[in-house]
N, C-alpha and C positions, 0 to 999 in steps of 0.2 A: 386501506390495506395497512396491517400493522407490520412491524419490523423495526429495524434499527439501521442508522447510518453511521458509519465510522469514517472520519475524516483524518488523514495522515499527511504530513508534509515532510519530505526529505530534502536536505542540503547536501549535495555530493561535493567531493573534492573537484575543483574545475577541471582537471584532467581526466577525471572519470565520467564527467556528465554524458558523453557520448555513448559510453558502453552501458552506463546505467540506463539511458533512454533506450538502447536496444533490448536490454533485459526487461524492460516494462512491456515490450511487445508480447513476451512470454507471459507476463502477469495478466494482460488484457485477455489472452487467449485462455489461460489455464485457471485463473481465480474463479471464473463463474462456474466452473466445473466442481468447485469444492462444494461439500454438503453444507448446505445453509446460506451459500453466497448466491445473492440474486443478480448481482452485476458490479461492475466498477466503471467508473469514468477517471480518466487521467489527464491531468493538465500540467504544462510547463509554464513557468512564470514569465511574463512578457519581458520584465526587466532584468531577469537572471536566469541564463540557460542552465544554471546548476541546481535550480529549485524546482521539485516536482510535487505536486499534490494529487492524491488518490482520495476519490469519494467512493466509498464501498457500501452497498446495500446488502444487508443481512437479515436473515429470519429473526435472529436474536443476537443480544450482546453474548450470551453464552455460546452461540454457534461460532461467533467471531473469535472469542478467547480459546475455544477449541482448536480453532485453525492456527492461532498464534502459537499455542503449545506444540502442535504438530510441526509447524515451521521451525521452531527453536529446537526441538528435539532431533529433528532430521539433519540439522545443520544449514538449513536454508536461510535462516536468519543471519549467521555469519557471513553468507555469501552477500547478502544485502549490505550489511554493516560495513564491509570492506570498501565500498564505494563512498561512504559517507564522511562528510567534513566533521559532523556533529550528530548527536542522537536525534532521531526524528521526533516530531511533535504531532501527538495525535489525540484525538477524543471522540467520545460518542455524541451525537447530536440528534436533535428532533426538528422535523419540519415545522414550522410556524404556519 
């Protein structure tokens, strides 16, 4: 099965971790409904409750980039960024 994986890690401000976690419930429900998204797995670091990693499956890198453009244009990215201690770290990856 072809497609692409995008892995992104967010580090929230410590006082925002609980609210960010709650927001991720919506992401888990809503992201798979986005055109081109095949699914998302969400993880919380065992050693730091303010660190979250999303492993997203997409039809293509272009489908993911279109989603990010839409999220940015709608102001949704600003909502996410308000929780963060630092910019997220993300990259496309291929299964070995």
